[in-house]
C-alpha positions as CSV (number, residue, x, y, z in Angstrom):
1,M,115.1,128.7,72.7
2,R,114.7,131.2,75.4
3,V,117.0,130.1,78.7
4,R,117.5,131.7,81.6
5,P,120.2,130.4,84.0
6,V,119.2,130.4,87.7
7,T,120.6,129.1,90.7
8,P,118.6,126.2,92.3
9,E,118.0,128.5,95.6
10,L,116.5,131.5,93.6
11,L,114.8,128.5,91.2
12,A,113.1,127.1,94.3
13,V,111.7,130.9,95.8
14,E,110.8,131.6,92.4
15,L,108.6,128.4,92.2
16,V,107.3,129.2,95.8
17,D,106.3,132.5,94.9
18,R,104.2,131.1,92.3
19,I,102.8,128.3,94.3
20,E,101.9,131.0,96.9
21,A,99.9,133.0,94.1
22,L,97.6,130.0,93.5
23,P,94.2,130.3,94.6
24,G,91.9,127.3,96.0
25,R,91.9,125.8,99.3
26,W,95.0,123.3,98.8
27,A,97.6,123.5,95.8
28,R,98.5,120.5,94.3
29,I,101.9,120.8,91.9
30,A,103.6,118.3,89.7
31,V,106.9,118.0,88.8
32,D,107.3,116.0,85.8
33,G,110.3,114.2,84.0
34,A,112.2,111.3,83.2
35,P,113.8,109.4,86.2
36,A,117.1,110.8,84.8
37,A,116.0,114.5,85.5
38,D,115.7,113.5,88.9
39,T,112.4,114.9,89.9
40,G,112.4,113.4,93.4
41,D,115.5,115.9,94.8
42,F,113.9,118.6,92.7
43,A,110.5,118.3,94.4
44,D,112.3,118.0,97.9
45,T,114.0,121.5,97.4
46,L,110.6,123.3,97.4
47,V,109.4,121.6,100.7
48,E,111.2,123.8,103.2
49,P,111.0,127.1,101.7
50,L,107.2,126.1,101.0
51,R,106.8,125.1,105.0
52,A,109.3,128.3,106.0
53,R,106.2,130.6,104.7
54,G,103.7,128.0,107.1
55,R,102.6,126.2,104.3
56,E,101.9,122.4,105.5
57,V,103.6,120.1,102.5
58,V,103.1,116.3,101.9
59,R,105.3,114.7,99.4
60,V,103.9,111.9,97.0
61,R,106.1,110.0,94.3
62,M,104.8,108.6,91.5
63,A,106.8,105.3,92.5
64,D,104.4,104.8,95.4
65,Y,101.5,104.7,92.7
66,L,102.7,102.0,90.4
67,R,100.1,99.6,89.5
68,P,100.3,96.0,90.7
69,A,103.2,93.8,88.9
70,S,100.2,91.6,87.5
71,L,99.1,94.4,85.3
72,R,102.3,96.7,84.4
73,L,104.4,93.6,83.4
74,E,101.7,91.8,81.8
75,H,103.7,92.3,78.3
76,G,107.0,91.7,80.0
77,H,109.5,93.8,81.9
78,H,110.9,95.8,79.1
79,D,107.9,96.7,77.3
80,P,108.1,100.6,76.8
81,D,104.8,100.6,75.1
82,S,103.5,99.1,78.5
83,Y,105.6,101.4,80.8
84,Y,104.0,104.7,79.1
85,E,100.4,103.5,79.0
86,S,100.0,101.3,81.8
87,W,102.5,101.3,84.8
88,Y,101.3,104.1,86.5
89,D,98.4,104.2,88.6
90,L,96.7,107.8,87.2
91,R,93.1,106.8,88.2
92,G,94.4,106.4,92.1
93,L,96.3,109.2,92.4
94,T,93.3,111.3,91.0
95,R,91.2,109.6,93.6
96,E,93.3,109.7,96.8
97,V,95.3,112.5,96.2
98,L,94.5,115.1,93.6
99,D,90.5,114.8,93.9
100,P,90.5,115.1,98.1
101,L,92.5,118.4,97.1
102,A,89.9,120.1,95.2
103,D,88.3,122.6,96.3
104,S,84.9,120.4,97.2
105,G,87.5,117.5,98.6
106,G,87.8,116.8,102.0
107,G,91.7,117.4,102.0
108,Q,92.7,113.5,103.0
109,V,95.1,112.4,101.1
110,L,96.9,108.9,100.7
111,P,100.8,109.5,100.2
112,A,101.4,105.9,98.9
113,L,99.4,103.4,97.3
114,W,101.2,100.5,96.5
115,D,104.5,98.9,97.7
116,A,106.2,97.8,94.5
117,E,109.1,96.0,95.9
118,A,106.4,93.9,98.3
119,D,103.5,94.0,95.4
120,R,101.1,94.7,98.0
121,S,99.3,97.8,99.5
122,P,102.0,99.2,102.1
123,R,98.5,99.7,104.4
124,L,98.9,103.8,105.1
125,P,96.9,105.4,107.0
126,R,95.3,109.0,105.2
127,V,96.8,112.2,106.2
128,Q,94.7,115.0,107.1
129,L,95.9,118.5,105.7
130,P,95.0,121.8,106.6
131,E,93.8,124.4,104.2
132,R,96.8,126.0,102.0
133,A,98.7,123.1,102.6
134,V,100.4,121.8,99.3
135,A,101.0,118.2,97.6
136,I,104.2,117.9,95.5
137,V,103.8,115.1,93.3
138,D,107.1,114.0,91.6
139,G,107.4,111.2,88.4
140,P,107.3,110.5,84.8
141,L,104.4,110.9,82.5
142,L,102.2,113.2,84.4
143,L,101.2,115.8,81.9
144,G,98.9,115.0,78.9
145,A,96.2,112.9,80.9
146,G,93.8,115.3,82.2
147,L,95.2,115.2,85.8
148,P,93.8,118.6,87.9
149,F,97.6,119.8,88.9
150,D,97.1,123.6,90.1
151,F,100.6,124.0,89.0
152,T,103.2,122.1,86.9
153,V,107.0,121.6,86.2
154,H,108.6,120.3,83.4
155,L,111.9,119.0,84.0
156,W,113.4,118.6,80.9
157,L,116.6,116.8,79.3
158,P,117.6,117.4,75.9
159,G,117.7,113.7,73.9
160,A,121.6,113.0,74.7
161,A,121.4,114.0,78.2
162,L,118.4,111.8,78.5
163,H,120.1,108.8,77.2
164,R,123.4,109.6,78.9
165,R,122.0,110.1,82.3
166,T,119.4,106.8,82.1
167,P,121.6,104.2,83.6
168,E,122.1,101.0,81.3
169,P,119.4,98.9,83.0
170,D,116.6,101.4,82.2
171,R,117.1,102.4,78.7
172,W,114.7,100.2,77.7
173,T,112.4,102.9,78.7
174,L,113.7,105.3,76.8
175,P,111.6,104.8,73.6
176,A,108.7,105.4,76.3
177,F,110.0,108.8,76.8
178,H,110.6,110.0,73.2
179,R,106.6,108.5,72.7
180,Y,106.2,111.2,75.4
181,A,107.9,114.1,73.9
182,E,106.6,113.8,70.5
183,E,102.7,112.8,71.5
184,V,102.3,114.8,74.5
185,C,105.1,117.6,74.0
186,P,105.2,118.1,77.8
187,H,107.5,121.1,77.3
188,H,104.3,123.1,75.8
189,L,101.9,121.9,79.0
190,A,104.0,122.4,81.6
191,D,103.4,125.9,83.5
192,C,107.4,126.2,84.1
193,V,109.9,124.2,82.1
194,V,113.2,124.0,83.6
195,R,116.6,122.5,81.6
196,A,118.1,119.6,83.9
197,D,120.6,118.7,82.3
198,R,123.5,119.9,84.4
199,P,123.2,119.0,88.2
200,G,123.3,122.5,90.3
201,R,122.8,124.3,87.4
202,P,119.3,125.0,86.5
203,A,117.7,126.9,84.1
204,V,114.2,128.1,83.1
205,V,113.1,127.6,79.6
206,D,111.1,130.5,78.6
207,S,110.2,129.3,74.9
208,L,110.9,125.9,73.4
209,E,110.0,125.2,69.8
C-alpha cells in the first residue's frame, strides 16, 4: 500500500482540480464511505472551493434518500443484510439527481426524497441547476451499483478504525461494510481513495492491494 499524506486544504484543491477537468454539462460526484468516515463533513469541504471557481453546488445526503420504514425495516431494525441491500433508495437517487444531470438531462434535481424521522416525503421543490453546476452526494454503499457518477471518492477506514469509530448502537451495521469491502472492493472502483482514520490528517491511497 502506498499512501501520500496531505493537508485537508490541499486535498480539497486537488479534488476540485480533478472535478474542474471533467467533461459534461454538469458534474455528479460521490463521496462514499461508512458513517464513521464522516463523509458529510468531507463532502462539505469541497463546496466553497468549487463555488470560488464559479461552480454552483448542491449537496445531497443519502440519509435523505432512505426508503420508507415499511420497506427498509421489513426484517427488523438491526439486520445488516437489509441495511446492505435495501435501506437506500438508489433508484430514487438516480431518477431525481443523477439522470437529470446527465448531458441529456434537464438539470432539475431533488436534494431530499425522504424524511426518515417523519417517515414521509419532505415535499421539497426541485432545484434548477445551471450548466457546470456540481452535485455532491455523500453516504455509504454508493459504489458497485452502476450509479452514473462522473467522479468518485472513497473514504477508507481500516477494519480496526471502522470498528473503533462506529458508535456501539450502530455496530450491527459492521457486517454490511465488511461485505461491501469484500464483494464490491470500493477501493478499486473509486477514482480517488482517501485514508480517513486520522481526523484532520488524510492521506491519498495510490495503491491498495
